[in-house]
N, C-alpha and C positions, 0 to 999 in steps of 0.2 A: 494448264491442263484441266479439263473438266473433271468433276467428281467421279463420273462413271469411268473415265479413262484412268483416273488414279486407282480405283478399285481393280480395274482390269489389269493394271500394271503389276499388281501384287499377286496375281494369280498365275499359276504355272499349269500347262496342260498335263493331264494325267495320261496313263497308258492307253486309254480308249479314245483319247483326243479331246475329251471334255475338260473344261477348266476346273482345277481343284480349288476348293475354298481356301481363302487366306487364313493363316494361323491366327487364332484368337489371342489377344494380349490380356494378361491378367490385370484387372483393375485394382489399384492399391486400396487397402482398407481405409475406412473413413478417418480413423485416428492417425494413420500414416500421412494422410493428405492435409489435415488441418491442424494437428496438434504441434505445439512447439517443444523443442528439446534443447539441450545445451549445445549439441553439435549440428542439429539439422532443424531448419525452420522453413515452413512453406507459406502459411497464411497468417498464423498468429504473430503478433508483434509485441515488443517490450515497450510498455507505456512511457518509460523514462527516456529510453534511447531512440526509439523509432518514431514516436509521435512528434510532429512538427510543433513549434511554438505557436505558429499561426501567421498568416500573411499580414495581419494588421498590428502585430507586436511592435513596440511595447504598449500601445494604447489599448488594444484588445488582444488577449493572449489565451491560448488553450490552458486549461487546468484539469488535471486528473484528480478526481475526488476519491479519497481513501475512507473518510469517515463521514457518515450522514449527519445532518442536523438532528439533535435530540438523542444521539447515541451515547451510551455509557461504555460501550466497547471501543477500545482504541485499535483500529485497524491500521496497518501500514504496508507499504510496498516491500515485497521480498525482492531484493536487488538481483538475486541469482536467477529466479524463475520469471520475474515480472508479474507474479500473482499477488493478490491482496491477502495478507495473512492476519490472523488475530494476534496482536501483541500482548494485550492484557485487558482486564476490566478495570475501569478507573476506581480508585479508592473513594470513599464517601459517596455523596449523592451528586457529584459533579457530572454534567452532561455537556456535550459540545453544543454551543448556542447556534452554530451555523455549520454548513458543509465545509469540510477541511480537506485540503489536498496539497498538490505540488505542481510546479511548472515544469514541463518536460524539457530535457536538454539544458538544464541549468545545474550549477554546482555551487554549494556554499563552503564556508571554511570547515564545517563539520563533515564534509564529504557526502552530504545529502543534497537533494534538489531543494530549491527555494520553496518554503512553506507558504500556503495561502489559506486564509479564512474567507470563504465566499458567502456573502450575505444574499439570501434569496428567500422566497416565500416557503418553499417546500424542501424536504429532504430528498436526496437523490441516491441512486444505487451505488455502492462502493465499486470502483473500477471504471465507472463511466467518465467521460470528459465533457467539459462545457466551455463556453467562451466567457471570460471574466475581464473586468476592468478594474484596475487598481485605483483606490481612492486614498490610501494612506499606508503608513508603516508603524508597526508596534515594535520598538526596540526591545530585544530580549538578550540575556546572557545565560548560556547553559554550560556549566562546568568550566567557566572561564573563557568560553568562546562565544562570539557573536552568533545569535540564533534568531535574527529578526523575522517577524511574521508580516507578510503583506496582507493588508485588509482590502478586499475587493468586493465588487457586486457582480451578480450575474448579468452579462450584457444582453441576455434575452429574456429577462424577467421584467415585465412592464412596470412593476411597482418600484424597482430599484435601479433600472438601467439609466435613469436620468441623473443619478448621483455622480458627481465628479470630484468631490473632496470629502474627506472624513468629517469635516465640520458640517456637512449636510445631514449627517446622522442625528437623530434625536439624542439628547444628552444621556437619557437612560440607556439607550442601545449601546452607546460608546462605553458607558460605565460597566455595563454587563460584559462586554468583550474584554475590557481591561481586567475586571475581577476574575473572569474565567482563566486568563493566562496567569494571573497571580496565584490562583488556587492550584493550577497545574504545576507551577514552579514549586510551590510549597509541598505538594504531594510527591513530586519527584525527589525532593530532598528527603522526605520521610521514607520513600522506597529505598533510596540508596543507603540511608542509615540502617534500615532493617536488613538489607542485604549484607552490609558489613557485619552486623551483629550475628546474623545467621552463619556467615562465614567463620566468625570466631567460635561459634558454638560447634560447628562441624569439626573445626580443628581440635577443640578440647574434648569432643565426644569419645574418641578412642581411649584416651587416658582415663576418663571417667568410667567407661565400661570395664577397663582393665582392673581398676581399683574395686569395682563392685564384684567382679568375678572372684577376686581374692579375699573378699570379706567373709569371715567364718559364719556370720549370722545368715548369709544368703545361700549357703550350700544346702541343697535339698529342699529349699522352700519354693513356693509358687512365685515368689518375687524375682527369681533368678532370671537374668536377662539372657535369652538365647539369641545372640546377635554377633 
């Protein structure tokens, strides 16, 4: 059926015999058409579940970047929404030596996707994806579980795309990467220790406040804790 015939088919004659205009359909709002939600998705996709690993995997695979090179902010994927969220700012002066992300549609023992450190010349925007080529593996243990990191190069970076093995990296670059992960592991141990100490402080705080309220020297003084 021709377009003009389709339009004509939607029109009905009015009382005077002329064709009545077809009823107008309401155009959905922009956010209704493109935004993702838990129960309804139209265009937006979840980078972990919906993005393909890539037709050339395992040689060349897609990698979603969470943290750009040189960043002191640790971004990570929010599994529920698929957005990139700020997890924390790194302790001390440690920064990510290269772009860091994950391989979509993969799963490790810690219920997270496989982590990848992608060596390339420039930092990229968190949430984008690129083609990467694995050249080695950095064995890691996190809280008793294997948390290995894949070391890769950007397959579309002319400076690094010819690297095929981690031995191709300059010794200093390899030492830099190893030291970064060692520092991160030490910092995570420090963070967990502080969290445990803060948890103990929170548990003891009500008892301390109770004793202070009952202390005769504090009644009527400016030091009284109103909490």
